C-alpha positions as YAML, in Angstrom:
chain: A
units: angstrom
residues:
- id: 1
  name: MET
  ca: [-58.62, 202.19, -105.53]
- id: 2
  name: THR
  ca: [-55.44, 200.15, -105.29]
- id: 3
  name: ASP
  ca: [-52.06, 201.43, -104.15]
- id: 4
  name: ASP
  ca: [-50.84, 201.40, -107.79]
- id: 5
  name: ALA
  ca: [-53.65, 203.72, -108.93]
- id: 6
  name: TRP
  ca: [-51.32, 206.70, -108.50]
- id: 7
  name: LEU
  ca: [-49.33, 205.36, -111.44]
- id: 8
  name: ASP
  ca: [-52.37, 205.91, -113.71]
- id: 9
  name: ALA
  ca: [-51.79, 209.18, -115.62]
- id: 10
  name: THR
  ca: [-55.57, 209.69, -115.96]
- id: 11
  name: LYS
  ca: [-55.81, 209.94, -112.17]
- id: 12
  name: GLY
  ca: [-53.19, 212.69, -112.00]
- id: 13
  name: ALA
  ca: [-53.76, 216.40, -111.55]
- id: 14
  name: ALA
  ca: [-54.52, 218.59, -114.53]
- id: 15
  name: THR
  ca: [-52.38, 221.69, -115.15]
- id: 16
  name: ASP
  ca: [-54.81, 223.78, -113.06]
- id: 17
  name: GLU
  ca: [-54.92, 221.27, -110.17]
- id: 18
  name: VAL
  ca: [-52.59, 220.02, -107.48]
- id: 19
  name: ALA
  ca: [-52.38, 216.42, -106.24]
- id: 20
  name: VAL
  ca: [-51.86, 215.66, -102.56]
- id: 21
  name: ASP
  ca: [-50.74, 212.17, -101.50]
- id: 22
  name: TYR
  ca: [-51.36, 211.00, -97.92]
- id: 23
  name: VAL
  ca: [-48.53, 208.87, -96.55]
- id: 24
  name: LYS
  ca: [-48.46, 207.37, -93.05]
- id: 25
  name: ALA
  ca: [-45.35, 208.12, -90.98]
- id: 26
  name: PRO
  ca: [-43.50, 205.06, -89.62]
- id: 27
  name: ASP
  ca: [-44.75, 205.92, -86.11]
- id: 28
  name: PHE
  ca: [-48.38, 206.44, -87.22]
- id: 29
  name: ARG
  ca: [-50.85, 205.24, -84.61]
- id: 30
  name: ILE
  ca: [-54.44, 205.62, -83.56]
- id: 31
  name: VAL
  ca: [-55.07, 207.81, -80.52]
- id: 32
  name: TRP
  ca: [-58.22, 207.70, -78.39]
- id: 33
  name: VAL
  ca: [-59.03, 211.12, -76.92]
- id: 34
  name: ASP
  ca: [-61.15, 211.76, -73.83]
- id: 35
  name: GLY
  ca: [-59.85, 215.26, -73.30]
- id: 36
  name: VAL
  ca: [-57.25, 217.91, -73.93]
- id: 37
  name: VAL
  ca: [-55.12, 220.25, -71.85]
- id: 38
  name: GLY
  ca: [-53.00, 223.08, -73.19]
- id: 39
  name: ASN
  ca: [-52.37, 226.77, -73.66]
- id: 40
  name: ILE
  ca: [-50.53, 229.31, -75.81]
- id: 41
  name: THR
  ca: [-46.73, 229.05, -75.92]
- id: 42
  name: PRO
  ca: [-44.51, 232.09, -75.27]
- id: 43
  name: ASN
  ca: [-43.96, 232.20, -79.07]
- id: 44
  name: GLY
  ca: [-47.69, 232.50, -79.78]
- id: 45
  name: ILE
  ca: [-48.22, 228.90, -80.91]
- id: 46
  name: ILE
  ca: [-51.19, 226.88, -79.68]
- id: 47
  name: HIS
  ca: [-50.02, 223.84, -77.73]
- id: 48
  name: PHE
  ca: [-52.12, 221.04, -76.30]
- id: 49
  name: ALA
  ca: [-51.75, 217.45, -75.16]
- id: 50
  name: LEU
  ca: [-54.38, 214.81, -75.87]
- id: 51
  name: TYR
  ca: [-55.22, 212.31, -73.17]
- id: 52
  name: ALA
  ca: [-57.25, 209.17, -72.57]
- id: 53
  name: GLU
  ca: [-58.86, 208.85, -69.16]
- id: 54
  name: ARG
  ca: [-59.27, 205.69, -67.09]
- id: 55
  name: GLN
  ca: [-59.31, 204.30, -63.58]
- id: 56
  name: ALA
  ca: [-55.83, 203.74, -62.19]
- id: 57
  name: ILE
  ca: [-54.52, 200.21, -62.52]
- id: 58
  name: PRO
  ca: [-53.44, 198.94, -59.09]
- id: 59
  name: ARG
  ca: [-49.68, 198.83, -58.59]
- id: 60
  name: ARG
  ca: [-50.10, 195.70, -56.50]
- id: 61
  name: GLN
  ca: [-52.90, 193.30, -55.64]
- id: 62
  name: VAL
  ca: [-52.73, 190.49, -53.11]
- id: 63
  name: PHE
  ca: [-54.96, 187.42, -53.41]
- id: 64
  name: LYS
  ca: [-55.68, 184.50, -51.12]
- id: 65
  name: ILE
  ca: [-54.69, 181.09, -52.43]
- id: 66
  name: GLU
  ca: [-57.49, 178.55, -52.30]
- id: 67
  name: GLN
  ca: [-55.89, 175.17, -51.67]
- id: 68
  name: LEU
  ca: [-57.56, 172.53, -53.85]
- id: 69
  name: ASP
  ca: [-55.39, 169.62, -52.69]
- id: 70
  name: ASP
  ca: [-51.81, 169.06, -51.46]
- id: 71
  name: ASN
  ca: [-50.27, 170.12, -54.78]
- id: 72
  name: LEU
  ca: [-52.85, 172.37, -56.39]
- id: 73
  name: GLY
  ca: [-54.32, 175.76, -55.61]
- id: 74
  name: ARG
  ca: [-56.07, 178.57, -57.35]
- id: 75
  name: LEU
  ca: [-56.38, 182.31, -57.08]
- id: 76
  name: GLY
  ca: [-58.96, 183.27, -54.49]
- id: 77
  name: ALA
  ca: [-60.43, 186.52, -53.25]
- id: 78
  name: GLU
  ca: [-58.42, 189.73, -53.25]
- id: 79
  name: VAL
  ca: [-57.13, 190.99, -49.92]
- id: 80
  name: VAL
  ca: [-58.32, 194.52, -50.65]
- id: 81
  name: GLU
  ca: [-56.62, 196.18, -47.66]
- id: 82
  name: LYS
  ca: [-53.25, 195.10, -49.11]
- id: 83
  name: GLN
  ca: [-53.88, 196.64, -52.51]
- id: 84
  name: ILE
  ca: [-51.49, 199.41, -53.49]
- id: 85
  name: SER
  ca: [-53.15, 201.85, -55.85]
- id: 86
  name: ARG
  ca: [-52.92, 205.45, -56.93]
- id: 87
  name: GLY
  ca: [-56.52, 205.84, -55.82]
- id: 88
  name: SER
  ca: [-57.15, 208.25, -58.66]
- id: 89
  name: ILE
  ca: [-58.16, 208.63, -62.26]
- id: 90
  name: VAL
  ca: [-55.26, 208.43, -64.71]
- id: 91
  name: ARG
  ca: [-55.02, 210.75, -67.67]
- id: 92
  name: GLU
  ca: [-52.59, 209.05, -70.00]
- id: 93
  name: MET
  ca: [-51.06, 211.69, -72.24]
- id: 94
  name: SER
  ca: [-50.84, 210.34, -75.78]
- id: 95
  name: CYS
  ca: [-49.29, 213.18, -77.76]
- id: 96
  name: ASP
  ca: [-48.45, 216.87, -77.85]
- id: 97
  name: VAL
  ca: [-49.87, 219.00, -80.64]
- id: 98
  name: PHE
  ca: [-48.58, 222.39, -81.78]
- id: 99
  name: LEU
  ca: [-50.69, 224.50, -84.16]
- id: 100
  name: SER
  ca: [-50.48, 227.88, -85.80]
- id: 101
  name: VAL
  ca: [-53.48, 230.15, -85.34]
- id: 102
  name: GLU
  ca: [-54.54, 229.51, -88.94]
- id: 103
  name: THR
  ca: [-54.34, 225.74, -88.57]
- id: 104
  name: ALA
  ca: [-56.25, 225.91, -85.26]
- id: 105
  name: GLU
  ca: [-59.02, 227.91, -86.94]
- id: 106
  name: ASN
  ca: [-59.19, 225.42, -89.83]
- id: 107
  name: LEU
  ca: [-59.31, 222.50, -87.38]
- id: 108
  name: SER
  ca: [-62.01, 224.24, -85.33]
- id: 109
  name: ASN
  ca: [-64.15, 224.89, -88.42]
- id: 110
  name: TRP
  ca: [-63.73, 221.31, -89.65]
- id: 111
  name: LEU
  ca: [-64.64, 219.80, -86.25]
- id: 112
  name: SER
  ca: [-67.66, 222.13, -85.91]
- id: 113
  name: ALA
  ca: [-68.91, 221.13, -89.37]
- id: 114
  name: LEU
  ca: [-68.60, 217.43, -88.50]
- id: 115
  name: ALA
  ca: [-70.37, 217.93, -85.17]
- id: 116
  name: LYS
  ca: [-73.25, 219.74, -86.93]
- id: 117
  name: GLU
  ca: [-73.49, 216.92, -89.47]
- id: 118
  name: ILE
  ca: [-73.69, 214.31, -86.70]
- id: 119
  name: ARG
  ca: [-76.35, 216.30, -84.80]
- id: 120
  name: LYS
  ca: [-78.39, 216.68, -88.00]
- id: 121
  name: THR
  ca: [-78.16, 212.93, -88.70]
- id: 122
  name: ARG
  ca: [-79.23, 212.13, -85.12]
- id: 123
  name: GLU
  ca: [-82.23, 214.47, -85.38]
- id: 124
  name: GLU
  ca: [-83.30, 212.97, -88.71]
- id: 125
  name: SER
  ca: [-83.13, 209.45, -87.29]
- id: 126
  name: LYS
  ca: [-85.49, 210.26, -84.39]
...
C-alpha cells in the first residue's frame, strides 16, 4: 500500500471502527537490545533501560611502525602492554522506557505470544 492510500475513502474506518495511523517520530531509530535493567519508580511506574552489550573499545592502542624504505612505513604489530582499555564489557544504554502496569502486562503478553510462535515454528521445522 502506498503512502497516499490513506486518502482512499474505501480504506477508512466504518462508523463502528476506529483507524489508527502509525507515524515515525523525527528521532525514530532502531535499537538492538541484549538486556534490560530497571525497577519500579517511587510513583509506581515501571522503568527500565535497554542496553546493547559489547567488548570495550580500547581508549588507546600503540603500534610499531614497520619501515618499508626511507620515506614509507606501515602499521605493524600492536604494543599490547601500552594499550589503555577499560578491561571490561560495556553495556551501552540506548533508551529509558517508562510503562504503566497495564501497558507492561500488554507488552508481556505480546512478547510471550511471539516467543511461543517462534518456538512452535522451530519445532515444526525440525
